[in-house]
C-alpha positions in Angstrom: 47.2 160.7 240.5 44.7 158.6 241.8 41.6 157.4 239.6 38.2 157.6 240.5 38.3 153.6 241.3 41.3 154.1 243.9 44.2 153.1 241.4 47.1 154.7 240.7 48.1 155.5 237.4 50.9 157.4 235.9 51.3 161.0 234.7 49.2 161.7 231.1 51.9 162.7 228.9 50.6 165.4 226.3 52.4 167.5 223.7 55.6 166.2 221.9 56.7 164.1 224.5 53.2 162.2 224.4 53.6 161.8 220.3 57.5 160.6 221.1 56.3 157.7 223.6 53.4 156.6 221.3 55.5 156.2 218.5 58.2 154.0 220.2 55.3 151.6 221.8 54.0 151.1 217.9 57.8 150.6 217.1 58.0 148.0 219.6 55.1 145.9 218.9 56.4 146.6 215.1 59.4 144.9 215.5 58.2 141.9 217.7 55.7 141.4 215.2 58.0 141.6 212.2 60.3 139.1 214.1 57.5 136.7 214.7 56.8 136.7 211.1 60.3 135.9 210.2 60.8 133.5 213.0 57.4 131.7 211.4 58.6 132.0 207.9 61.7 130.5 208.6 60.3 127.4 210.8 57.9 127.1 207.9 60.3 127.1 205.0 62.5 124.6 207.3 59.5 122.3 208.1 58.8 122.4 204.3 62.1 122.0 203.0 63.0 119.5 205.5 60.0 117.2 204.4 61.1 117.6 201.2 64.2 116.5 201.9 63.1 113.9 204.3 60.3 112.5 201.5 61.1 109.5 199.6 61.8 110.3 195.6 60.8 107.9 193.3 64.0 108.1 190.7 63.8 107.3 187.1 62.3 109.2 183.8 58.4 109.4 183.9 57.0 106.4 182.0 55.8 107.0 178.5 52.2 108.0 178.4 49.8 104.6 177.7 48.7 104.2 174.0 44.8 104.3 173.2 43.9 100.8 172.0 41.0 100.0 169.6 38.7 97.3 170.5 36.4 95.4 167.7 33.2 94.6 168.2 34.1 91.2 169.5 37.3 92.4 171.9 40.0 91.9 169.9 42.6 94.7 169.1 43.3 95.8 165.9 45.0 99.1 166.2 47.2 101.1 168.5 47.0 104.8 168.7 50.3 106.1 169.7 50.6 109.7 171.3 52.1 112.4 169.2 54.9 112.2 171.3 58.1 109.7 171.1 59.8 108.5 174.1 62.1 105.8 174.1 64.2 105.1 177.5 67.6 103.5 177.7 70.1 101.8 180.0 72.9 104.0 181.6 75.3 101.0 179.6 73.8 102.0 176.5 74.5 105.9 176.4 78.0 106.5 175.3 80.4 109.0 177.2 80.5 111.4 174.5 76.7 112.2 174.8 77.2 112.5 178.9 79.8 114.9 178.3 78.3 117.0 175.3 74.6 117.5 177.9 77.3 118.3 180.9 79.3 120.9 178.6 76.2 122.2 177.4 73.6 122.9 180.5 76.0 122.3 183.5 79.8 122.2 183.6 79.9 122.2 187.5 77.4 119.0 187.6 80.0 116.6 188.7 81.1 118.9 191.4 77.7 120.8 193.3 75.1 118.8 195.5 72.2 119.4 193.6 72.5 123.4 193.6 75.1 125.9 192.7 75.3 128.7 194.4 78.1 129.8 192.0 75.9 129.1 189.0 72.9 130.9 190.5 75.2 134.2 191.5 76.6 134.7 187.9 73.3 134.1 186.3 71.9 136.8 188.6 75.1 138.7 188.2 74.4 138.8 184.1 70.8 139.5 184.7 71.5 142.5 186.5 74.5 144.0 184.6 72.4 143.3 181.2 74.8 140.5 180.0 74.3 137.6 177.7 71.0 136.1 180.1 72.4 132.6 181.3 70.4 130.2 183.6 71.5 129.6 187.2 69.4 125.9 187.4 71.7 123.0 187.6 71.2 119.9 185.5 69.7 118.3 188.7 67.4 121.1 189.0 66.2 120.6 185.8 65.4 117.2 185.9 63.3 118.0 189.2 61.4 120.4 186.9 60.8 118.2 184.1 59.6 115.3 186.4 58.6 116.5 189.8 57.7 120.2 190.1 56.9 121.5 186.6 56.9 124.7 184.9 55.2 126.9 187.3 57.1 130.5 187.7 56.9 131.0 191.8 59.3 131.4 194.4 57.6 128.3 196.1 58.4 126.4 193.1 62.0 127.4 193.0 62.3 126.3 196.7 60.5 123.1 196.1 63.0 122.3 192.9 66.1 123.1 194.8 65.0 120.6 197.8 64.4 118.1 195.8 67.7 118.3 193.9 69.6 118.1 197.0 67.5 115.3 198.3 67.8 113.4 194.8 71.4 114.1 194.7 71.9 112.3 198.2 69.9 109.3 196.8 71.0 108.7 193.7 74.5 108.6 192.1 75.6 111.1 189.4 75.8 108.6 186.7 72.3 107.7 187.8 71.0 111.5 187.5 72.7 112.1 184.5 71.0 109.0 182.8 67.4 109.8 184.1 68.0 113.3 182.4 68.9 111.8 179.3 65.8 109.6 179.2 63.4 112.7 180.1 65.0 115.4 178.1 62.9 116.9 175.5 64.8 117.4 172.5 62.2 119.0 169.8 60.0 117.4 167.4 57.8 115.6 169.9 61.0 113.7 170.9 62.0 112.7 174.7 65.2 111.1 175.7 68.1 110.8 173.8 67.2 107.4 172.5 64.1 108.4 170.6 66.3 111.6 169.2 69.0 109.8 168.0 66.6 107.3 166.0 65.1 110.4 164.6 67.7 112.7 163.7 70.3 110.3 162.7 68.7 106.9 162.2 71.0 104.8 164.9 70.1 103.8 168.5 71.9 106.2 170.9 74.4 103.6 171.5 75.8 103.5 167.8 76.2 107.5 167.5 79.8 106.7 166.0 78.0 104.2 163.4 77.9 105.2 159.9 74.9 103.1 158.4 76.0 104.0 154.7 79.6 102.7 155.3 78.9 100.1 158.3 81.9 102.2 159.8 82.4 103.5 163.2 84.0 106.9 163.8 84.5 108.8 167.3 84.2 112.1 165.1 80.6 111.2 164.2 79.6 110.4 167.7 81.0 113.7 168.9 79.0 115.7 166.0 75.7 114.0 166.6 75.9 114.5 170.5 77.4 117.8 170.4 74.1 119.0 168.0 71.4 117.2 170.2 72.8 118.7 173.4 73.4 122.2 172.0 69.3 122.3 171.2 68.5 120.8 174.8 68.3 124.2 176.7 65.9 125.3 174.0 64.8 122.8 171.7 61.9 124.5 170.3 64.0 127.7 169.2 67.2 125.8 168.4 65.4 122.8 166.6 67.8 121.4 163.9 65.1 120.1 161.5 63.1 124.1 161.9 66.4 126.0 161.9 69.7 123.9 161.2 71.6 127.2 161.2 70.8 128.1 164.6 71.6 124.4 165.8 74.8 124.8 164.1 75.7 127.7 166.3 74.6 126.0 169.4 76.3 122.8 168.0 79.5 125.1 168.0 79.1 126.4 171.3 78.9 123.0 173.0 81.9 121.6 171.2 83.9 124.8 172.4 82.7 124.1 176.0 83.8 120.6 175.5 87.2 121.7 174.7 86.9 123.9 177.8 86.0 121.0 180.0 88.8 118.9 178.9 86.5 116.2 176.9 88.0 117.2 173.5 91.1 118.9 171.5 90.1 121.8 169.6 91.6 119.8 166.6 88.8 117.2 167.2 85.8 119.7 167.4 86.9 121.0 164.7 86.8 117.8 162.4 83.6 116.9 164.2 82.0 120.2 163.2 83.2 119.3 159.9 81.1 116.8 159.1 78.0 118.8 159.1 75.6 116.5 160.4 72.2 117.1 159.3 68.8 115.4 160.7 67.1 112.6 158.8 64.0 112.9 160.5 63.3 109.3 160.3 59.9 108.0 162.0 59.5 105.0 164.0 57.5 102.0 161.7 53.6 102.4 162.7 52.2 99.8 164.4 50.5 96.8 162.8 46.6 97.9 162.0 43.9 95.9 160.4 41.7 98.9 159.6 43.5 102.0 159.4 40.9 104.0 157.6 38.3 103.0 160.1 40.9 104.1 162.8 41.4 107.4 160.9 37.4 107.8 161.0 37.2 106.9 165.0 39.9 108.9 165.9 38.8 112.2 164.0 34.9 111.6 165.6 36.5 111.4 169.0 38.5 114.4 168.8 35.8 116.2 167.4 33.8 115.4 170.2 34.0 118.4 173.1 34.0 115.7 175.6 37.3 115.0 174.9 40.8 116.4 174.0 43.9 115.5 172.6 45.7 115.0 176.0 43.3 112.4 177.0 42.9 110.6 173.9 46.6 110.3 173.8 48.0 110.0 177.1 44.6 108.8 179.0 45.3 105.1 178.2 41.9 104.8 176.7 40.3 101.3 175.5 38.0 102.0 172.8 35.3 99.5 172.0 34.2 100.0 168.6 31.6 98.6 166.0 34.4 97.1 163.5 33.7 93.4 162.6 37.4 92.2 161.9 36.0 89.5 159.8 33.9 91.3 157.6 37.3 94.2 157.4 39.8 91.4 156.7 37.1 90.0 153.7 36.8 93.5 152.4 40.4 94.2 152.5 41.5 91.4 150.7 38.5 91.4 148.3 39.9 95.1 147.0 43.3 93.7 146.7 42.3 90.7 144.7 40.1 92.6 142.3 42.7 95.5 141.9 45.8 93.9 142.1 47.7 96.4 139.9 49.7 99.3 141.2 47.9 101.6 138.7 44.6 100.6 138.9 42.0 103.0 140.2 41.4 103.5 143.9 38.5 102.3 145.3 36.6 102.6 148.8 34.1 100.2 150.7 32.1 100.9 153.9 29.8 98.3 155.4 26.9 99.4 158.0 24.9 97.3 160.1 21.5 99.0 158.7 19.4 98.5 162.4 21.7 100.5 164.3 24.0 102.5 161.6 27.0 100.8 163.2 29.9 100.9 160.8 31.0 97.2 160.5 34.1 97.4 157.6 35.7 100.4 156.2 38.7 99.7 153.8 40.1 102.1 150.8 42.9 101.7 147.8 44.6 104.5 147.0 47.2 104.2 144.3 50.4 106.7 143.1 49.7 107.4 139.6 51.6 105.8 136.7 53.3 108.6 134.4 54.5 107.6 130.8 57.8 109.0 130.2 59.2 110.1 126.8 60.8 107.3 126.1 58.0 105.2 126.7 59.0 103.8 130.0 56.0 103.6 132.7 57.0 105.2 136.3 54.9 105.5 139.5 55.1 108.7 141.3 53.0 111.5 142.9 51.5 114.0 140.8 50.2 117.4 141.9 47.5 117.0 144.3 48.4 113.3 145.6 47.6 112.9 149.2 49.4 110.0 151.5 47.1 107.4 152.9 44.9 108.6 155.8 45.5 112.1 155.0 42.5 112.0 152.9 40.0 109.4 154.0 38.4 108.0 150.4 35.5 106.2 152.5 34.3 109.4 154.5 35.8 112.5 153.0 35.7 111.9 148.9 33.0 113.5 147.5 32.1 111.1 144.2 29.5 111.3 141.5 26.8 108.6 142.5 25.8 107.9 138.7 22.4 105.9 138.9 22.8 105.1 142.6 20.3 108.0 143.2 17.6 106.5 141.3 16.1 104.4 144.1 15.3 108.0 146.0 13.7 108.9 142.8 11.5 106.0 142.6 10.5 106.4 146.6 9.5 109.7 146.1 7.2 108.6 142.9 5.5 105.7 145.5 5.1 108.5 147.8 3.2 110.7 144.8 1.1 108.0 144.4 2.6 105.9 141.2 3.4 102.1 141.7 6.2 99.8 140.6 3.9 98.9 137.5 3.5 102.3 136.3 4.6 102.5 132.8 5.9 104.7 130.7 7.6 104.9 127.2 11.7 105.5 127.2 13.4 106.5 123.8 16.9 106.1 123.5 17.6 110.2 124.1 14.9 112.8 125.4 15.8 116.6 124.8 14.9 118.6 127.8 14.0 122.3 127.8 17.0 124.6 129.4 16.3 128.0 129.2 18.9 130.1 129.8 21.5 127.2 130.0 23.6 125.5 128.0 23.0 123.7 126.0 19.8 124.4 125.2 17.6 122.1 124.5 19.4 119.6 127.2 20.2 116.1 125.6 19.6 112.9 128.0 20.6 109.6 126.5 20.9 105.7 127.6 24.0 104.4 127.2 22.8 101.6 124.9 21.2 103.2 122.0 19.1 100.3 121.2 17.4 100.7 125.1 14.1 102.2 123.9 10.7 101.1 124.2 8.0 100.9 127.1 9.5 100.2 130.8 7.4 99.6 134.5 9.1 102.0 137.2 10.6 98.8 138.4 12.2 97.5 135.3 13.5 100.5 134.4 15.1 100.6 137.8 17.0 97.2 137.1 17.8 98.2 133.5 18.5 101.7 135.0 17.1 103.8 132.2 18.0 107.3 132.4 15.0 108.4 129.8 12.8 106.8 132.3 14.4 108.6 135.6 15.6 111.6 134.6 12.1 113.1 133.5 10.4 110.9 136.7 12.8 113.5 139.1 11.5 116.1 137.1 8.0 115.1 137.2 7.8 114.8 141.3 10.2 117.5 141.8 14.0 117.0 141.8 14.2 119.0 145.2 11.6 116.6 146.8 14.0 113.7 145.8 17.0 115.7 146.8 15.5 116.3 150.3 14.3 112.8 150.7 17.8 111.2 149.5 19.6 113.9 152.5 16.8 112.4 155.5 17.9 109.0 154.7 21.5 110.1 155.3 23.0 111.0 151.7 25.3 114.1 152.4 27.4 115.5 150.5 27.1 118.1 147.3 23.6 117.6 146.2 21.9 119.9 143.6 18.4 119.4 142.5 19.0 122.4 139.8 20.9 119.8 137.4 18.3 118.8 134.6 20.3 115.2 134.9 19.7 114.8 138.6 17.5 111.8 138.1 20.5 109.8 136.5 22.9 111.1 139.3 23.9 114.4 137.7 24.6 117.2 140.4 24.9 114.7 143.4 28.3 114.0 145.1 28.5 112.1 148.3 30.8 110.0 150.3 30.8 106.2 150.3 29.8 105.9 153.8 26.7 108.5 153.1 25.5 105.8 150.7 25.6 102.8 152.6 24.0 104.6 155.5 21.1 106.1 152.9 20.5 102.6 151.3 20.5 101.3 154.7 17.5 103.6 155.6 15.4 102.1 152.7 16.5 98.4 153.9 15.6 99.1 157.6 11.8 99.8 156.5 12.4 103.4 156.0 13.9 104.2 159.1 17.0 106.1 159.1 20.1 105.7 161.7 23.4 107.8 161.9 26.4 106.1 161.4 28.0 105.0 164.6 31.7 103.5 165.3 32.2 103.4 169.2 30.1 101.7 171.9 32.5 102.1 174.8 35.2 103.9 176.0 37.3 103.0 179.3 40.1 105.1 181.1 43.1 103.8 183.1 42.6 100.4 181.5 45.7 97.9 181.5 46.9 94.4 181.0 45.3 93.4 184.5 42.5 95.9 184.8 39.8 96.4 182.5 39.5 100.3 183.6 36.9 102.5 184.3 34.1 103.1 181.8 34.3 106.9 180.8 31.1 107.1 178.0 28.9 104.5 176.5 27.7 106.4 173.0 24.5 105.4 172.2 23.2 104.4 168.9 21.1 107.6 167.5 17.5 107.7 167.8 16.0 106.2 164.7 13.8 108.6 162.5 11.5 107.6 160.1 12.2 108.9 156.6 9.8 107.1 154.4 6.8 104.4 155.1 7.5 101.1 155.7 5.3 100.2 152.8 7.4 102.4 150.4 11.0 101.5 151.4 9.8 97.5 151.1 8.5 98.5 147.4 11.8 100.1 146.8 13.6 97.1 148.2 11.6 94.8 145.8 12.4 96.8 142.7 16.2 96.8 143.8 16.3 93.0 144.1 15.7 92.8 140.4 18.9 94.7 139.8 20.5 91.6 141.1 18.6 89.1 140.0 17.9 90.1 136.2 19.6 93.8 136.0 22.9 95.5 135.7 24.2 93.7 139.1 24.0 90.2 138.3 27.5 89.8 138.9 27.1 90.4 142.5 24.3 87.6 142.6 24.4 84.9 145.8 22.6 82.0 147.3 20.6 84.5 149.4 18.7 87.7 148.8 20.8 90.7 147.9 19.3 93.7 146.6 21.1 97.0 145.5 21.9 99.8 142.7 24.7 100.0 140.2 26.1 103.6 139.5 28.4 104.6 136.7 29.3 108.3 135.7 29.8 109.6 131.9 33.0 108.3 130.9 33.2 105.8 133.4 35.2 108.0 135.7 33.6 106.8 138.7 31.8 103.4 139.3 29.2 102.2 142.4 27.8 99.0 143.5 25.5 99.8 146.7 23.8 96.5 147.9 22.1 95.2 151.1 22.2 91.6 152.6 19.0 91.3 154.8 20.2 88.0 156.1 23.6 89.7 157.5 21.5 92.9 158.0 24.5 94.8 156.1 24.6 97.2 153.5 27.9 98.0 151.5 28.9 101.0 149.5 31.7 100.5 146.8 32.7 102.9 144.8 36.0 103.0 142.3 37.4 105.4 140.2 40.1 107.8 140.2 41.0 110.6 142.6 42.1 113.3 140.2 40.7 115.5 138.0 43.0 114.8 135.4 43.7 111.3 134.5 43.3 109.0 131.3 43.9 105.1 131.5 44.3 103.1 128.3 45.4 99.6 127.6 48.7 99.4 126.3 49.2 95.3 125.7 46.6 92.4 125.7 48.3 90.4 128.4 47.4 90.0 132.1 50.1 92.5 132.9 48.5 95.4 131.0 50.3 98.6 131.5 48.0 101.8 131.7 49.1 105.3 131.5 48.3 108.2 133.8 48.4 111.0 131.2 48.9 114.1 133.2 46.9 117.4 131.9 44.2 115.5 130.2 40.5 115.2 131.1 39.6 112.1 132.4 39.4 109.2 130.1 37.4 107.2 132.5 38.1 103.0 133.7 38.7 100.8 130.4 39.9 97.5 130.2 40.6 96.5 134.1 40.7 93.6 135.6 39.9 91.3 132.5 36.7 93.5 131.6 36.9 94.8 127.7 35.8 98.1 127.4 34.4 100.7 130.0 34.0 99.7 133.7 30.5 100.1 134.9 29.0 99.9 138.6 28.0 96.3 137.7 31.4 94.7 136.6 34.5 95.6 139.2 32.4 97.2 141.9 29.8 94.1 142.0 32.7 91.7 141.7 34.1 93.4 144.7 31.1 92.7 146.8 30.7 89.0 145.4 34.4 88.3 146.5 33.9 89.8 149.9 30.9 87.5 150.4 33.0 84.7 149.3 35.9 85.5 151.5 33.5 86.2 154.5 32.0 82.6 154.2 35.3 81.3 154.6 36.6 83.2 157.2 33.7 82.5 159.2 33.6 78.8 158.2 37.2 78.6 159.5 36.4 80.3 162.7 33.8 77.2 163.4 30.8 79.7 164.1 28.3 77.6 166.8 25.6 79.7 164.8 25.6 78.9 160.9 24.6 82.0 159.0 20.9 82.1 157.6 19.7 84.4 154.8 16.0 84.8 155.2 14.1 86.5 153.0 13.9 90.4 152.6 10.9 92.1 154.9 7.7 92.7 153.0 4.6 94.8 154.1 1.0 94.2 154.2 0.0 92.9 150.2 -0.9 96.0 148.5 -1.6 96.2 144.8 2.5 96.5 144.1 3.3 94.0 147.0 2.1 91.4 144.9 3.4 91.2 141.3 3.6 89.1 138.5 7.5 87.8 137.9 9.3 90.3 135.6 9.7 90.0 131.8 12.9 88.0 130.9 15.5 90.5 130.2 16.9 90.9 126.4 19.7 89.0 125.5 23.0 91.5 125.2 25.5 91.0 122.7 28.7 89.9 124.8 30.7 92.1 123.0 28.9 95.2 124.1 29.3 96.6 127.5 26.7 97.6 130.2 25.5 101.0 129.4 26.5 104.1 131.1 24.4 105.2 134.0 24.1 101.8 135.3 
């Protein structure tokens, strides 16, 4: 048959014969394509595996994640933030043979025979899976090491190929002993522990080379090493499920399995494993000592703020090698910390917290607390110190930033500020009785009684003098007059945060006001900076990838918050003038310095809380010092008149407040020990800075003042009435 163009073509098959021919052609094409695909796969896989086999393999366990370093404002390191995992490498010579034998028995009995991949183990695992037997892993110990260090936990065929190829390559490069050493240094053993060294220290309190050592007797026992090694090795395949801390019974079952396999492997006799199992070793859960830290409360504050920032996560913070430049002044921190311990040296003294901020920026410059274990009187009269219900260990609860404590009279400057905004002046005067009654319709009691702590304290007072003397019967009705809600709103805008209840009738004297020390320092800083509020800041720069030889890359430079005006400068300056009288001739004279200081004392009923919050214009710093008892049930009284007076913590009774402490007879007020902490801080700070021979000597200029106004130019305050030395400063001070 000839086509129209003259070319000869074959006969055109139709019917069944044609269909058979077409099927044969398609089959030939499909087989060729399949063959090509198989060849390509084999070539590609061979090339990939060959590349893996030829590629260099860096031996050794992965390095421990770098810790985050916290630096003070001047660049000095003051704290190290360790990752939440513990990894401690050890040399091969320090890993006892029984530890190696136990891990081989538990994980890979043919480790010493195979070349990285064990076909028999793989077939055995597959057969168990297909027949419904007990599931059994087919990976060798070398493959598990490769998975942990090189390829990760991705569940895919490609990962298994890479894992097997790299395991073979590793076996070609390293000896069995080196592979086993690296594996034991990288092995995860639960509770954040990587490596047998870290696990041995945590679980048994000894380094892994001393697994046979009994710390109680100092004697060595090979059976003890066998028991400990088998317990650790038994948990290795599933450290979360077989964790000896969380599920000791399951861990014991795994220990028994490991001991039995050690008998099968010829590493121990039946009698030895029986005796070792009978020792029933239990984990001790011993954590390593915390690194030295010059400012633990500030470290806690910085860490919590960074982790709350969505920019960061725990992995970056704990494993990113961050270098965090903070606002901390190490000299000031040292002075504050030492002052607290000098003023409150006894274990039964009350708790305390101090925060210092730079009021121009909101930068936190120092933060320290004292937290005590309460003393409890036994039936025999012996005093012991032990935790009571509700006690939280240090840094589990930060007294400087988380504790809500009643302010007492430290709220009064904000009442004065609101009164000045309403048109009243510092010299506005009013009569103050020793007590007054306020209507309390529908409440209890009705009427509500407000008194000055000193019954003799009555007469006509200016607002300025009443602030210096902390007269409740002036400031409680003043808050009512200008509006308690307005005072609360102003204080909150200034930075006072916590629980502020303006419906409390004694609000003007601090009733219903509970705040954290840090927020009190910030709020007073607003008044000190001419009525401008700054949010607290603790971090100025964060770098990643830093090391001993490299500064790393700047990750973030948190800026100071935009300033917000809360009250006019003239109002803030007049409040500052009034608070200056508190220190020069009022309730805070114990804080006097040879340079200007202004502030306010505060004490709650019964002296359960005492405050002294003060600012130093020459340092641009505001300090909030709180002192009191952390618990709702406490009562301390003096047992003897000696310097070693014993104060009892009576559980279950209402707070009796602070009495007879630190040489102070009677109740403790904000103008006594808290003011003394401030004064001692200033003395110590001067010593520290003098020792450093600072080239720029400190100067203490006068506090800023506004343009002269009728209230800005004032006559000298009247002399303070002499008070009998036997009478304590009134409550509310």
